N, C-alpha and C positions, 0 to 999 in steps of 0.2 A: 504493499500500500504506499502511496505517496501523496503528500499534500503539495508537492513541488509545482504543480500547475495552477494553483489557486490564484496567484497574483496575475499570471498571464491570462487566465480565463476572465478575470474581472476587466482587464484591459481590453480583451477581445469583445466582450459584451458591450462595454462602454462604446467602443468604436463602431460596432454594428448598429447600436441604437442611435448614435450620433449621426450616422450616415443614412439612416432611414428617412426618406422624404416625408413620410407622413408624420414624423416626429420633429420636423423642422420647427424651431422656436420653443420647444419644450426643453427645460433645463433637466439634465441627467447628472445626478450627483451621487456621492457615496457617503454623505453626511447631511443631516438636516441643517439648513442654513441657521445662522445665529438668529436668535429671536423667534425660533420655531418655524420660520419660513412661511410666508403668505403665498397666495397664488396657487399654481398647480405645477408640480415637478415630479420627476421620476427618481426614485431612490434605489440604488443598488444595495442590497441588503445582506442579511445573513445567509450562510450556506451550511449544509451538512455534507460531509464527504465520506464515502465508504470505499473499501478496496474493490477493485474490479480487475486485478491482475490475473493473468493466466499464463499458460506455457509460452505464449509469444512475447510476453513482457509485462511491464508495469502498466497499470490503468487505475482510473478512479472514476466513480459516479458522484457527481456533484448535484445536490439538490439546492438550487439557487433561488432566493426569494427577490423579486423585483416588485417594488411598490409604486403605485401611483397615489399621490397625496394632493388633495385639492380642497380649496375653500370655496369653490364655485357652488352655486346653489344647485342642489340635486346631484344625482350620480351620473348623469348623461356624459358630461365632458370627461370624467375619470374613466368611464367605461369605454368610450371611444378611444382614448389614449391606451388603455389596457389592451384593447383589440389590436391596435397598431403595433404594440410591443410584441404580442403573440405572433402577428403576421410577419414581423421582422425576424423573429428568432426561430420559430418552429421549422424544423428540417433545414435550417441554415448551417453552414460550416464556415464561419468567418475565420480568417487567418489568425493564428495565435503564435506568440513568440516562443513558447515552450510546449512541446508535445503536439498533439493533433486532436482537434475536436471531431469525434466520430459521429455524434448526433446530438441534437437538442430537441427535446419533446416537452409538451405541456403536461403538467401533473394536476394542478388545481388552482382555483382562485377563491379568495375570501374577500368579500366586500363588506365594509362596516363604517358606521358613523362614529366620529371621535369628538371630543370637546363639546358635549351637549348637543351634538348633531350638526355643528357648524363646519366640521371638516369631514371629508370622505377619504377613506383609504381602501385601496384594493391591493391585496397581496397576491402576486402571481408566482407560483412555484413551477420551475422548470428543472427537468432532469437533463444533465449534460454529461455525456460519456467522453472521457479523455483517455487517449493512449499516450503514455509518457515515455 
């Protein structure tokens, strides 16, 4: 098992989302902006990694959470951005600086209200298989 591809994977996901035309103008971050961040943004978040090594070499399965956080009224804007993220990543194999992305698949999404209903958050979980 190896966690050695984690930073490279985050960079690859950031690059893929930043290059997606449907996400033009949407901030893609790996930390909530100071002051809690108003508006709508995408947050590259936590991950869980398990061993996927076999006879051919090292590998890892990454369960990556990418969140859409929005103070827009209603869920519509956040759901549209979440769909654009899914479209940009599912079955994509963006270039990565360490290892090779074998596949990206959608696992689940959870949509919820935060801060007395004033903020919407959609957590998208993707399974990314890396060969290292």
